[in-house]
C-alpha positions as CSV (number, residue, x, y, z in Angstrom):
1,M,-6.7,-21.0,-9.4
2,K,-6.1,-23.8,-11.5
3,A,-5.8,-27.5,-10.1
4,E,-2.6,-27.7,-10.7
5,L,-1.9,-25.2,-7.7
6,K,-3.5,-27.1,-5.2
7,D,-0.4,-28.7,-4.2
8,Q,0.4,-25.3,-3.0
9,E,3.6,-25.6,-5.4
10,S,5.0,-22.8,-7.8
11,A,5.8,-23.6,-11.5
12,R,9.7,-23.4,-10.1
13,G,10.7,-26.8,-9.8
14,G,8.6,-27.8,-6.7
15,E,9.8,-24.3,-4.8
16,T,7.0,-25.0,-1.9
17,L,4.9,-21.4,-1.5
18,F,2.7,-22.0,1.1
19,P,1.9,-23.7,4.2
20,A,-2.0,-25.2,4.6
21,P,-3.6,-22.9,6.9
22,D,-5.3,-24.2,10.1
23,I,-8.0,-21.3,11.3
24,E,-10.1,-21.9,14.5
25,M,-13.5,-20.0,13.9
26,I,-15.4,-19.4,17.3
27,R,-19.3,-17.9,16.8
28,R,-20.2,-15.6,20.0
29,G,-23.3,-15.3,21.2
30,D,-22.9,-11.4,21.3
31,G,-23.1,-12.0,16.7
32,A,-18.9,-11.5,17.0
33,I,-17.1,-14.3,15.3
34,L,-13.2,-15.1,16.2
35,L,-10.9,-16.3,13.8
36,R,-7.4,-17.0,14.3
37,S,-4.5,-19.4,13.7
38,R,-3.6,-22.7,14.9
39,A,-0.2,-22.3,14.2
40,K,2.3,-20.9,16.8
41,L,4.0,-17.8,15.8
42,P,7.8,-18.3,15.6
43,P,10.2,-16.2,17.4
44,Y,11.0,-13.2,16.3
45,P,14.1,-10.8,17.4
46,G,13.9,-7.7,19.7
47,A,14.9,-5.4,17.2
48,L,14.9,-5.0,13.5
49,G,19.0,-4.5,13.4
50,H,19.4,-8.4,14.2
51,D,18.6,-8.9,11.0
52,L,21.2,-6.6,9.9
53,L,23.8,-7.6,12.1
54,H,23.0,-11.5,10.7
55,W,23.4,-11.0,6.8
56,A,25.9,-7.9,7.3
57,K,28.2,-11.3,9.0
58,A,26.3,-14.3,6.5
59,A,26.5,-12.6,3.1
60,P,28.4,-9.6,3.6
61,D,28.8,-8.8,-0.3
62,R,25.4,-9.5,-1.0
63,L,23.7,-6.4,-2.9
64,F,21.1,-5.2,-0.3
65,L,19.7,-1.5,-2.1
66,A,19.9,-0.2,-5.7
67,Q,18.6,3.2,-6.4
68,R,19.1,5.0,-10.0
69,R,21.6,8.1,-10.1
70,T,20.7,11.2,-11.8
71,D,22.9,9.8,-14.7
72,G,21.0,6.5,-15.0
73,A,23.8,4.5,-13.6
74,W,22.6,2.3,-10.5
75,R,24.5,3.2,-7.2
76,K,24.3,-0.2,-4.8
77,I,25.2,-0.9,-1.4
78,T,25.5,-4.5,0.0
79,F,24.6,-5.3,3.4
80,R,28.2,-5.0,4.9
81,E,28.6,-1.3,3.6
82,T,25.2,-0.7,5.0
83,L,25.8,-1.9,8.6
84,E,29.3,-0.1,8.4
85,T,27.8,3.4,7.4
86,V,24.3,2.7,9.5
87,R,26.5,2.8,12.4
88,A,28.6,5.8,11.8
89,I,25.5,7.6,11.2
90,G,23.9,5.9,14.2
91,Q,26.8,7.7,16.1
92,A,25.8,10.8,14.5
93,L,22.4,11.0,15.8
94,L,23.4,10.3,19.3
95,D,26.4,13.2,19.0
96,R,23.1,15.4,18.8
97,G,21.2,14.0,21.6
98,L,18.6,12.9,19.5
99,G,16.2,10.5,21.4
100,P,12.1,9.2,21.5
101,E,11.4,13.2,22.2
102,R,13.3,14.1,19.6
103,P,13.0,11.9,16.5
104,V,14.1,12.0,13.2
105,M,12.1,13.3,10.2
106,L,12.6,12.2,6.6
107,I,10.7,14.2,3.7
108,A,12.1,11.9,1.1
109,E,11.2,9.6,-1.8
110,N,12.5,6.2,-1.3
111,G,16.4,6.1,-1.8
112,I,19.7,4.6,-0.3
113,D,20.0,7.8,1.7
114,H,16.8,7.4,3.3
115,A,16.8,3.9,3.9
116,L,20.6,4.5,5.8
117,L,19.1,7.3,7.8
118,A,16.0,5.4,9.2
119,L,18.0,2.1,10.0
120,A,20.5,4.2,11.8
121,A,17.9,5.8,14.0
122,M,16.4,2.9,14.8
123,H,19.9,0.7,15.2
124,V,20.3,3.3,18.4
125,G,16.8,3.7,19.2
126,I,15.8,7.0,18.1
127,P,12.3,6.8,16.3
128,A,12.1,7.5,12.5
129,A,9.0,9.4,10.9
130,P,9.1,9.2,7.3
131,I,6.7,11.9,5.9
132,S,5.0,11.3,2.5
133,T,6.4,14.2,0.2
134,A,3.3,15.1,-1.0
135,Y,2.9,17.3,1.8
136,S,5.8,19.5,1.0
137,R,5.8,18.7,-3.1
138,L,2.2,19.3,-3.6
139,S,1.1,21.9,-1.0
140,H,-0.1,25.3,-0.9
141,D,0.1,26.4,2.5
142,Y,1.6,23.1,4.2
143,A,-1.1,22.8,6.8
144,K,-0.7,19.3,7.2
145,L,3.3,19.2,7.5
146,K,3.1,22.4,10.0
147,H,0.7,20.1,11.7
148,I,3.0,17.1,11.8
149,V,6.4,19.2,12.7
150,A,4.4,20.4,15.9
151,R,3.2,17.1,17.2
152,L,6.2,15.4,16.1
153,T,8.9,18.0,17.5
154,P,11.6,16.5,15.6
155,G,15.4,17.2,16.3
156,L,16.5,16.1,12.8
157,V,15.1,16.9,9.4
158,Y,16.2,15.2,6.5
159,V,15.4,16.5,3.0
160,D,16.8,14.4,-0.2
161,D,16.5,17.4,-2.3
162,G,16.5,21.0,-1.0
163,A,15.4,22.1,-4.8
164,V,12.0,19.9,-4.9
165,H,11.2,21.0,-1.2
166,K,12.4,24.6,-1.7
167,G,8.5,26.0,-0.8
168,A,8.8,24.0,2.4
169,L,12.0,24.8,3.3
170,A,11.4,28.5,3.1
171,T,8.3,28.8,4.9
172,L,8.8,26.1,8.1
173,D,11.1,26.3,10.7
174,F,10.8,23.0,11.8
175,A,10.8,23.4,15.5
176,G,14.6,24.4,15.6
177,A,15.5,21.1,14.0
178,E,18.6,20.4,12.2
179,L,18.4,20.4,8.5
180,V,20.4,17.7,6.7
181,V,20.2,17.4,2.7
182,S,21.0,15.0,0.2
183,A,21.4,17.3,-2.6
184,N,20.9,21.0,-3.9
185,P,20.7,22.8,-0.2
186,P,18.4,25.9,0.3
187,P,20.4,28.8,-0.5
188,R,19.0,30.8,2.7
189,R,19.0,28.3,5.1
190,A,21.8,26.7,7.5
191,A,22.2,22.4,6.0
192,T,24.2,19.8,6.7
193,D,25.5,17.8,4.1
194,F,24.0,14.2,4.3
195,A,27.5,13.0,4.0
196,A,28.9,14.4,6.8
197,L,26.4,11.8,9.3
198,A,28.3,9.2,7.4
199,R,31.7,10.3,8.1
200,A,30.9,10.1,12.0
201,K,33.4,7.3,13.3
202,P,31.5,4.7,15.6
203,T,32.0,4.3,19.1
204,P,31.0,1.8,21.7
205,S,27.9,3.7,22.7
206,V,26.1,2.6,19.1
207,D,26.9,-0.7,20.4
208,R,25.6,0.3,24.0
209,A,22.6,2.3,22.5
210,F,21.2,-1.0,20.2
211,A,21.7,-3.3,23.2
212,A,19.4,-1.3,25.1
213,I,16.4,-1.5,22.5
214,G,13.6,-3.9,23.3
215,A,10.7,-4.9,22.1
216,D,8.5,-1.7,22.8
217,T,10.9,0.6,21.9
218,I,9.1,3.0,19.5
219,A,10.8,2.1,15.8
220,K,8.7,4.6,13.8
221,V,6.0,7.0,13.4
222,L,4.0,7.0,10.4
223,F,1.8,9.2,9.8
224,T,-1.2,8.2,8.1
225,S,-2.9,10.9,5.3
226,G,-6.6,9.3,5.6
227,S,-9.3,11.3,3.5
228,T,-10.4,14.0,5.7
229,G,-8.8,15.6,8.7
230,M,-5.1,16.0,10.1
231,P,-2.6,13.1,9.7
232,K,-2.3,11.3,13.0
233,G,1.2,9.6,14.2
234,V,0.8,6.0,14.4
235,I,3.4,4.7,17.1
236,N,5.5,1.3,15.5
237,T,7.4,-0.6,18.2
238,Q,10.0,-2.8,17.5
239,R,8.0,-6.0,18.5
240,M,5.3,-5.1,15.6
241,L,7.9,-4.8,12.9
242,T,9.8,-7.5,13.8
243,S,7.0,-10.1,15.3
244,N,5.2,-9.1,11.6
245,Q,8.0,-10.3,9.6
246,S,7.7,-13.7,11.6
247,M,4.3,-13.7,10.4
248,L,4.9,-13.4,7.1
249,A,7.6,-15.6,7.1
250,Y,5.4,-18.9,8.7
251,C,3.1,-17.8,5.7
252,W,5.9,-17.9,3.0
253,P,8.5,-20.0,3.8
254,F,9.8,-20.0,0.0
255,L,11.4,-16.7,1.2
256,A,14.1,-18.5,3.4
257,Q,15.0,-20.9,0.2
258,R,15.4,-17.8,-2.5
259,P,15.9,-14.7,-1.2
260,P,13.4,-12.0,-2.4
261,V,14.6,-10.0,-5.4
262,L,12.0,-6.4,-5.6
263,V,11.8,-3.8,-7.9
264,D,9.5,-1.7,-5.8
265,W,7.9,1.7,-6.0
266,L,5.4,1.7,-2.8
267,P,6.7,5.0,-0.9
268,W,8.1,4.4,2.5
269,S,6.3,6.3,4.4
270,H,3.2,4.1,4.0
271,T,3.3,0.6,6.0
272,F,2.9,-1.4,2.4
273,G,6.4,0.0,1.1
274,G,8.1,0.8,4.3
275,N,7.2,-2.3,6.6
276,H,6.0,-5.0,4.8
277,N,8.4,-5.0,1.6
278,F,11.5,-3.3,2.9
279,N,11.6,-5.0,6.4
280,M,11.0,-8.7,4.4
281,V,14.0,-7.8,2.2
282,L,15.9,-7.1,5.1
283,R,14.6,-9.8,7.0
284,H,15.5,-12.8,4.2
285,G,18.6,-10.9,2.6
286,G,17.2,-9.9,-0.6
287,T,18.2,-7.2,-2.9
288,L,16.0,-4.2,-3.1
289,W,16.2,-2.2,-6.5
290,I,14.3,1.2,-5.7
291,D,12.1,1.7,-8.7
292,E,11.2,6.0,-9.0
293,G,8.4,5.4,-11.1
294,K,4.7,5.4,-9.8
295,P,1.6,4.4,-11.5
296,A,0.7,6.9,-13.1
297,P,1.0,8.4,-16.9
298,G,4.3,9.1,-17.6
299,L,5.6,7.8,-14.4
300,I,4.8,4.1,-14.8
301,D,7.8,4.7,-18.1
302,R,10.6,4.7,-15.4
303,T,9.0,1.3,-13.6
304,V,8.7,-0.3,-17.1
305,A,12.8,0.7,-18.0
306,N,13.7,-0.9,-14.8
307,L,11.8,-3.9,-15.0
308,R,13.7,-4.4,-18.2
309,E,16.3,-4.9,-16.9
310,I,16.0,-6.3,-13.3
311,A,13.2,-9.7,-13.0
312,P,12.0,-9.4,-10.0
313,T,11.1,-12.7,-7.9
314,I,7.9,-11.3,-6.3
315,S,5.8,-8.8,-7.7
316,F,3.7,-6.1,-5.1
317,N,1.4,-3.7,-6.4
318,V,-1.4,-1.9,-6.1
319,P,-4.7,-2.9,-8.7
320,R,-4.0,0.4,-10.6
321,G,-0.3,0.0,-10.3
322,Y,-1.3,-4.2,-12.3
323,A,-3.5,-2.2,-14.4
324,L,-1.3,0.3,-16.2
325,L,1.6,-2.3,-16.6
326,L,-0.8,-5.0,-18.1
327,D,-1.1,-2.1,-21.1
328,Y,2.6,-3.1,-21.4
329,F,2.8,-6.2,-20.9
330,E,0.3,-7.4,-23.8
331,N,1.7,-6.0,-26.2
332,D,5.7,-6.3,-25.2
333,Q,6.2,-9.7,-24.9
334,A,10.2,-9.4,-24.3
335,L,9.2,-7.4,-21.5
336,A,6.6,-10.2,-20.4
337,D,8.7,-12.7,-20.6
338,K,10.9,-11.1,-18.3
339,Y,8.8,-9.9,-15.9
340,F,6.7,-13.1,-15.4
341,G,9.4,-15.8,-16.1
342,N,11.4,-15.4,-12.5
343,I,8.3,-14.9,-10.0
344,S,6.6,-17.1,-7.5
345,F,3.8,-15.1,-7.1
346,L,1.6,-11.9,-7.4
347,L,0.3,-9.8,-4.5
348,Y,-1.9,-7.2,-5.1
349,A,-3.1,-4.8,-1.7
350,G,-4.5,-1.4,-0.9
351,A,-7.3,-1.9,-2.5
352,A,-10.0,-4.2,-4.1
353,L,-8.8,-6.1,-7.4
354,P,-11.5,-6.3,-10.0
355,Q,-12.1,-9.2,-11.7
356,A,-12.0,-8.2,-15.2
357,L,-8.1,-7.3,-14.4
358,W,-8.0,-10.5,-12.5
359,E,-8.9,-12.4,-15.6
360,R,-6.6,-10.1,-18.3
361,L,-3.6,-10.8,-15.3
362,E,-4.5,-14.8,-15.7
363,R,-4.9,-14.9,-19.1
364,L,-1.0,-13.0,-19.7
365,I,0.2,-15.4,-17.2
366,V,-0.9,-18.5,-18.7
367,R,0.4,-17.4,-22.2
368,I,3.6,-17.0,-21.1
369,R,4.0,-19.5,-18.6
370,G,2.0,-22.1,-19.8
371,R,0.1,-22.6,-16.6
372,Q,-1.3,-20.3,-13.6
373,L,0.9,-18.5,-11.1
374,P,-0.5,-17.7,-7.5
375,M,-2.5,-14.2,-7.5
376,I,-2.9,-13.5,-3.5
377,S,-3.9,-10.4,-1.5
378,S,-3.3,-9.5,2.0
379,W,-4.9,-7.1,4.4
380,G,-3.4,-4.7,7.1
381,L,-3.2,-1.5,8.2
382,T,-0.4,0.9,9.9
383,E,-1.6,0.2,13.2
384,T,-0.9,-3.7,12.4
385,A,2.3,-2.7,10.3
386,P,0.9,-4.3,8.7
387,M,-0.1,-7.7,8.2
388,V,-3.2,-9.2,9.9
389,T,-4.1,-11.2,7.1
390,T,-2.9,-13.2,3.7
391,V,-3.7,-15.6,1.1
392,H,-1.8,-18.8,1.6
393,F,-4.1,-21.1,0.0
394,P,-5.2,-21.3,-3.9
395,I,-8.2,-19.1,-4.8
396,E,-10.0,-18.4,-7.7
397,R,-11.1,-14.9,-8.2
398,A,-10.1,-11.5,-6.6
399,G,-11.5,-10.8,-3.3
400,N,-10.4,-13.1,-0.5
401,V,-8.2,-11.3,1.6
402,G,-6.9,-14.5,3.0
403,V,-7.0,-15.6,6.8
404,P,-5.2,-14.4,10.0
405,V,-1.5,-14.6,10.3
406,P,0.0,-16.8,13.4
407,G,-0.2,-14.7,16.3
408,C,-3.0,-12.5,15.1
409,E,-6.5,-12.7,16.4
410,L,-9.6,-10.9,14.0
411,K,-12.8,-10.2,15.7
412,L,-15.6,-10.0,13.3
413,V,-18.2,-7.6,15.1
414,P,-21.7,-6.2,13.7
415,E,-21.7,-3.1,13.0
416,G,-24.0,-1.3,10.6
417,G,-25.1,-4.2,8.8
418,K,-21.7,-5.2,8.4
419,L,-19.2,-7.1,10.2
420,E,-16.3,-4.7,11.1
421,A,-12.6,-6.3,11.5
422,R,-11.1,-6.0,15.1
423,V,-7.3,-7.0,15.6
424,R,-5.4,-8.5,18.7
425,G,-2.0,-9.1,18.7
426,P,2.1,-8.4,18.8
427,N,1.6,-6.7,15.5
428,V,-0.8,-4.3,16.8
429,T,0.0,-0.6,17.6
430,P,-0.2,0.3,21.4
431,G,-1.5,4.1,20.1
432,Y,-0.8,7.0,18.2
433,W,1.9,9.6,19.1
434,R,1.0,12.2,22.0
435,D,-2.4,11.8,21.3
436,P,-4.0,10.2,24.3
437,A,-7.9,10.6,23.7
438,R,-7.7,8.7,20.1
439,T,-5.4,5.7,21.5
440,A,-8.0,5.1,24.2
441,S,-11.1,5.3,21.4
442,A,-9.0,3.1,18.8
443,F,-9.7,-0.1,21.1
444,D,-12.7,-2.1,22.7
445,A,-13.1,-3.8,26.0
446,E,-10.8,-6.2,25.1
447,G,-8.0,-5.1,23.7
448,F,-8.9,-5.4,19.7
449,Y,-8.0,-2.3,17.5
450,R,-11.0,-1.1,15.6
451,T,-10.3,-1.0,11.8
452,G,-13.3,0.5,10.6
453,D,-12.9,-2.1,7.8
454,A,-15.7,-4.7,6.7
455,M,-15.3,-8.6,6.5
456,R,-17.0,-11.5,6.2
457,P,-16.2,-15.3,6.1
458,A,-15.5,-16.6,2.5
459,D,-17.3,-19.8,4.1
460,P,-19.7,-19.1,7.3
461,R,-18.8,-23.0,8.2
462,D,-15.0,-22.9,7.7
463,G,-12.6,-20.5,8.8
464,A,-9.7,-21.8,6.6
465,K,-11.2,-20.2,3.5
466,G,-10.2,-16.8,3.9
467,V,-12.5,-13.5,4.3
468,L,-13.4,-11.3,2.1
469,F,-13.1,-7.4,2.2
470,D,-16.5,-6.2,2.4
471,G,-15.6,-2.0,2.5
472,R,-15.0,0.7,4.5
473,I,-17.8,1.3,6.9
474,G,-16.6,4.9,6.7
475,E,-17.1,5.1,3.0
476,N,-20.8,4.1,3.3
477,F,-23.7,6.4,2.6
478,K,-27.4,6.4,2.9
479,L,-29.8,7.5,0.0
480,M,-32.8,9.7,0.9
481,S,-34.9,6.4,1.5
482,G,-32.9,5.9,4.3
483,T,-31.2,2.7,3.2
484,W,-27.8,2.5,3.0
485,V,-25.1,1.9,0.2
486,H,-22.4,-0.4,0.5
487,V,-19.5,1.6,-1.8
488,G,-16.8,-1.1,-1.4
489,E,-18.9,-3.8,-2.7
490,L,-20.6,-1.9,-4.8
491,R,-17.7,-0.2,-6.7
492,V,-15.7,-3.8,-7.4
493,A,-19.5,-5.4,-8.9
494,A,-19.8,-2.4,-11.2
495,I,-16.1,-2.5,-12.1
496,A,-16.2,-6.0,-13.4
497,A,-19.8,-5.1,-14.8
498,L,-18.4,-2.4,-17.2
499,A,-15.2,-4.5,-18.4
500,P,-13.4,-3.7,-20.5
501,V,-14.0,0.5,-20.5
502,A,-13.6,0.9,-16.2
503,E,-10.2,1.5,-15.0
504,D,-11.8,3.0,-11.4
505,I,-14.9,4.2,-10.6
506,V,-16.6,6.5,-7.6
507,V,-20.0,5.8,-6.2
508,T,-22.3,8.6,-5.9
509,G,-25.7,9.6,-4.4
510,H,-25.1,10.8,-0.9
511,E,-28.3,11.7,0.3
512,R,-30.0,11.3,-3.3
513,D,-33.1,9.6,-4.8
514,E,-30.6,7.2,-6.9
515,V,-26.9,5.6,-7.3
516,G,-24.4,6.9,-9.4
517,I,-21.0,6.0,-10.9
518,M,-18.4,8.6,-12.4
519,I,-16.0,6.4,-14.5
520,F,-12.3,7.0,-14.9
521,P,-11.9,5.0,-18.2
522,S,-9.4,2.2,-19.4
523,L,-8.0,3.8,-22.3
524,A,-6.4,0.3,-23.0
525,G,-10.2,-1.1,-23.0
526,C,-11.8,1.7,-25.0
527,R,-9.2,1.5,-27.7
528,R,-10.0,-2.2,-28.0
529,L,-13.4,-1.4,-28.6
530,C,-13.1,1.3,-31.1
531,P,-9.6,0.4,-33.1
532,K,-10.3,3.2,-35.7
533,S,-9.9,5.4,-32.9
534,D,-6.8,4.3,-31.5
535,N,-5.1,7.8,-31.5
536,A,-8.4,9.8,-30.8
537,P,-7.8,11.9,-27.6
538,I,-9.5,10.5,-24.4
539,A,-12.6,13.4,-24.6
540,R,-13.5,11.7,-28.2
541,L,-12.7,8.0,-27.1
542,I,-15.2,8.2,-24.0
543,A,-17.8,9.6,-26.4
544,E,-17.7,6.6,-28.9
545,P,-20.9,5.2,-29.7
546,E,-19.7,1.6,-29.0
547,V,-17.9,2.9,-25.7
548,R,-21.1,4.3,-24.2
549,A,-23.1,1.4,-25.6
550,T,-20.5,-0.9,-23.4
551,V,-21.4,1.1,-20.1
552,A,-25.7,0.7,-20.8
553,R,-25.6,-2.5,-21.4
554,G,-23.1,-3.6,-18.5
555,L,-25.4,-1.2,-16.2
556,A,-28.8,-2.9,-17.4
557,R,-26.9,-6.4,-16.9
558,F,-25.6,-5.2,-13.5
559,N,-28.8,-4.1,-12.0
560,A,-30.4,-6.9,-13.3
561,H,-28.8,-9.2,-10.7
562,E,-29.5,-6.7,-7.9
563,G,-32.8,-5.8,-5.6
564,G,-33.5,-2.4,-4.1
565,S,-32.3,1.3,-5.0
566,S,-29.1,0.7,-3.2
567,S,-27.8,-1.9,-4.8
568,R,-28.8,-0.8,-8.4
569,V,-26.8,2.0,-10.5
570,A,-29.3,4.7,-12.1
571,R,-26.7,6.4,-14.1
572,A,-23.2,7.1,-15.1
573,L,-21.1,9.1,-16.7
574,F,-17.5,9.2,-18.0
575,L,-14.8,11.9,-16.2
576,P,-12.6,12.8,-19.0
577,D,-9.2,13.6,-17.1
578,P,-7.4,10.9,-14.8
579,P,-7.5,11.0,-11.0
580,S,-4.8,13.6,-10.3
581,Q,-2.0,12.8,-7.8
582,D,-1.7,16.7,-6.7
583,A,-5.0,16.8,-5.1
584,N,-5.0,13.7,-3.3
585,E,-7.4,11.8,-5.8
586,I,-4.8,9.0,-5.9
587,T,-2.8,8.3,-2.7
588,D,1.0,7.7,-2.3
589,K,-0.1,4.2,-2.3
590,G,-1.6,4.3,-5.9
591,Y,-5.3,3.7,-4.9
592,L,-8.5,5.9,-5.5
593,N,-9.4,8.0,-2.7
594,Q,-13.1,8.3,-3.2
595,H,-13.8,11.2,-0.6
596,A,-11.2,13.2,-2.5
597,V,-12.6,12.7,-6.1
598,L,-16.0,13.7,-4.8
599,E,-15.0,16.8,-3.0
600,R,-13.0,18.0,-6.3
601,R,-15.3,16.6,-8.8
602,A,-18.5,18.1,-6.8
603,D,-19.8,19.6,-10.3
604,W,-19.6,16.8,-12.1
605,V,-21.6,15.1,-9.4
606,A,-23.9,17.3,-9.7
607,R,-24.4,17.1,-13.5
608,L,-24.6,13.3,-12.9
609,H,-27.8,13.6,-10.7
610,A,-29.4,16.7,-12.4
611,A,-33.2,16.2,-13.1
612,L,-32.8,17.3,-16.3
613,A,-30.4,14.6,-18.0
614,D,-27.0,15.7,-19.4
615,P,-26.5,14.5,-22.6
616,A,-23.3,12.7,-20.8
617,V,-24.6,11.0,-18.8
618,I,-25.3,7.0,-19.6
619,L,-28.0,5.1,-18.7
620,P,-28.7,1.4,-18.4
621,A,-30.0,-0.1,-21.5
C-alpha cells in the first residue's frame, strides 16, 4: 500500500477506515502459536431481528433491498416495509406449526421474497436453510438435494421459480413439506403462492416468539458444498451472526459513518453473501442492490449493466469476479469512473488473489483516483459466520488475510509440515445439524474448531502484521518420491509467473514424478500479446507462439527460484474451454474447485503427464 494510506484514512475527505490492530502473539512449547486481539469485542444484540427493528424505526423509508424485475425495472422495499412483511410472514409460519424440528428450506436465487422469508423465519425462532440452487438446476439425479431433505426434514420448502426447478419438483416429495412458490407453480403439484404468506395478519404471538429467541437459538442451517462427499449442515446460531457483525463493525468503523451501498451477486446459500454481506447491510442500515449476474461468461454482462446504474460504496468479490470486471473497466472509462469513484475499499475473499491481478487493479485505481485505495482480504468459514481475520491495516501485496477480529482466537498448530488454523470464539458453530459424530471430531481438546486451512504469520515476531493463507491441507498431495506438494502456495506463485496469460491454474502430479499445471487462459491477457488475433477463437489464441513462449519463459523463471521437485513445475498445458459451473468446476462462490477439475478432466491430466510428450504440452524454456 502506498505511504499516503498509512494514516488509515481513505481518499474520501478524512473518512476513518480502520483502527490500528493490537494483537497478542503467544508461542507455546508444543509448537502452536496463539493470536488474539487485545481490543474488547463490542456488545452485540441477542438476535438479528433487533437490527431490523432499529432501522424500521430510525430510517423507515430508507431503501433496504432492490431487485431487477423481468421487465428490467427495479423492485424496491424499505426497512419499514420489510419489517411489516416479515411480521406477517412470521405469523403465517407460526400458524403452520413450524419450528426447530420443521425448519424452512429455501431453494432460490438471491431475491426480495427469499430475503423476506428467511428474515421472517429467523424472527420467530424457526431455522432458515437456504440451499444452493445448483443442487436443483444442474443435477441429474438430485442426490445432494435428496440428502439435504432427508437430513433437514423441512416443514416448508420455498422455490422462487417453479419452471427453473421443474425437474427437482417433479422428482422429490420434500418429505411431505408444504411447497411455496413465487412464480410459475408446477402444473401437477399443490403449491402455495408466496404472496399468501405476506397477507397473514400478525398477532401478539409474533412478538412473543421474537422475545423468546436467545443467543443460542438456531438462526440458519447452511449446507456446505465441499469438493467431495455429501453436503453437511452447519448450525448458525443468533450469537454467531450478531457477534460476527460486531467484530466487523469494530474493524470497519466507517460503516457507522456512511451506510454501505452494495451491488452484490454472492449467493445467500453461502456464508460470504448470506451472512457477511447481507447482515452487514442490515446492521448498518445500508442498501443492497441484488445483482443477478455472476463471474461467468454471459452472466458478467448483467453485473456490468447494474454497475452502470449503481455506484457501490464497498466492493466485495472473489478474484475471478475482479478478473472478469477488469476486462470491462480497462476499456470503458465511464464505467470505471463510476465504479471506483465512490468506493472506500475493495475486498477479495473465497480464494487467493494472484499478484498480477492485484497489480492490474492498482494501476487502474491510480489512473482513476490519482492515488491508491485499500485492497484488503478477510478469511473465515461457514462454521465461523464467517469472519475470523480481516485486514485493517495497510498491505502492499496480495496474500495477507489479516489479524484475528476482537473476541476471536486463532491457534496455529503444526500439521503435515504446515500450520493448521483453528478457531475459538462466539462466532464459531456449536456443530453440525443432526450429525454428532462429525461435530465431535470438528473440535480439538481446547474447544478450537479445526478448519483444515493452513496459515503462517507474515512476521514471526509481530502478530499485528497478519497471517498469510497457506493453502488447504487437504488439497496437498505427494509425488512418487514421497515429497509433499503444497498446492495453494504453488498455485498463486505460478499464476503470477505466467502473467498475463493465466487466469487460473490447476496443479497436477498426484503419485507422479513431476508437478504439472493445467492453465485456464486469460483471454484479455493473451489478446494483449497477440493483437492481430484479437477476434480469434480460444483454441487458436492459446496455440499462438508468443502465448506459448510466455508460458515457457514464465515456467523457467519460476523454477529458477525453486528448489526440489515438489515446488518446480515441469510441464504445462492450456485448457481450451473455461471451467464449468454445471460440473461444479466453478463453485457458487466463484472460485475454482481443484478436485472437480481434476476428476472431470482426467484425460487432460493423462495427456499432460504422458511419457511421450503431447504437442499441446509446454516445457520450461
